[in-house]
C-alpha positions as CSV (number, residue, x, y, z in Angstrom):
1,M,17.9,-7.1,-5.3
2,A,15.0,-7.2,-3.5
3,V,13.5,-3.9,-2.5
4,K,10.2,-2.5,-0.3
5,L,7.2,-0.3,-1.3
6,I,6.6,1.9,1.3
7,L,3.4,3.6,1.6
8,R,2.1,6.0,4.1
9,L,-1.2,6.4,4.4
10,K,-3.0,9.4,6.6
11,V,-6.7,9.1,7.1
12,T,-9.4,10.2,9.7
13,E,-10.8,7.9,12.0
14,A,-13.9,8.0,10.8
15,H,-12.4,6.4,7.5
16,Q,-10.1,3.5,9.8
17,Q,-12.4,0.8,9.3
18,A,-12.9,1.3,5.1
19,L,-8.5,1.8,5.4
20,Q,-8.5,-1.6,6.3
21,R,-11.1,-3.5,4.0
22,W,-9.0,-1.5,1.4
23,L,-5.9,-2.8,3.2
24,D,-7.2,-6.3,2.9
25,H,-8.4,-6.4,-1.1
26,M,-4.7,-4.5,-1.5
27,H,-3.0,-7.8,-0.1
28,S,-5.5,-10.2,-1.8
29,L,-4.3,-8.1,-5.2
30,V,-0.6,-7.6,-4.4
31,S,-0.1,-11.1,-3.5
32,K,-1.6,-12.5,-6.6
33,Q,1.7,-9.9,-8.2
34,L,4.6,-11.4,-10.2
35,G,8.0,-10.9,-7.7
36,Y,6.3,-10.0,-4.3
37,F,7.7,-11.6,-1.9
38,Y,5.1,-9.9,1.1
39,A,3.6,-7.6,3.4
40,E,3.1,-5.9,6.8
41,T,1.1,-2.9,7.6
42,L,2.9,-0.7,11.1
43,V,0.1,1.4,12.6
44,D,1.8,4.6,14.3
45,H,0.0,4.3,17.5
46,Q,1.5,8.3,18.7
47,R,-0.7,9.7,15.3
48,P,-4.0,7.9,14.8
49,G,-5.4,7.5,11.5
50,E,-1.3,7.3,9.9
51,Y,-0.4,3.8,8.8
52,L,2.8,2.5,6.6
53,N,2.3,-0.1,4.3
54,I,5.1,-2.2,2.8
55,T,5.8,-4.5,0.5
56,T,9.1,-6.2,-0.4
57,W,9.9,-7.1,-4.0
58,R,12.2,-9.2,-5.8
59,S,13.1,-6.4,-7.6
60,A,12.6,-2.9,-8.4
61,D,10.8,-3.8,-11.8
62,H,8.6,-6.3,-10.3
63,C,7.6,-3.4,-7.8
64,R,7.4,-0.9,-10.5
65,Q,5.1,-3.4,-12.7
66,W,2.9,-3.3,-9.5
67,L,2.2,0.5,-9.8
68,C,1.5,0.5,-13.6
69,S,-1.4,-2.1,-13.3
70,R,-4.6,-2.0,-13.6
71,E,-5.3,-3.1,-10.0
72,W,-3.0,-0.2,-8.2
73,S,-4.4,2.4,-10.6
74,G,-7.5,0.9,-9.5
75,L,-6.1,0.9,-5.8
76,Q,-5.5,4.8,-5.7
77,Q,-8.4,6.2,-7.0
78,L,-10.7,4.5,-4.2
79,I,-8.3,5.2,-1.6
80,G,-8.3,9.2,-2.7
81,T,-11.6,9.4,-3.8
82,T,-14.0,7.3,-1.3
83,I,-12.0,6.9,2.1
84,G,-10.6,10.3,1.6
85,A,-6.8,9.6,2.4
86,Q,-3.6,11.2,2.2
87,A,-1.4,8.7,0.6
88,S,2.8,8.4,-0.7
89,F,5.1,6.0,-1.8
90,H,8.8,5.6,-2.5
91,I,10.7,2.7,-3.7
92,K,13.9,2.1,-1.0
93,D,16.5,-0.9,-1.4
94,S,16.1,-3.0,1.1
């Protein structure tokens, strides 16, 4: 069953360009992962600096493999320390 990984990000206005570069880098890495289908990023125009990134995976196991990967770990570290964004994620059934 397909699942969605929903990543909620909140960043200050000063870091929005850095966040966009981070998202571009993440998309380039995630697109090479087994079980990955596609991703989209939604911008909240009523709450500047809030983003939802939604990736769709073939299964929860494929999604968990990504979340346990060295690439994801490095991205998490970068988003917290360099960009200073608040991030949370959830896996949901499609």
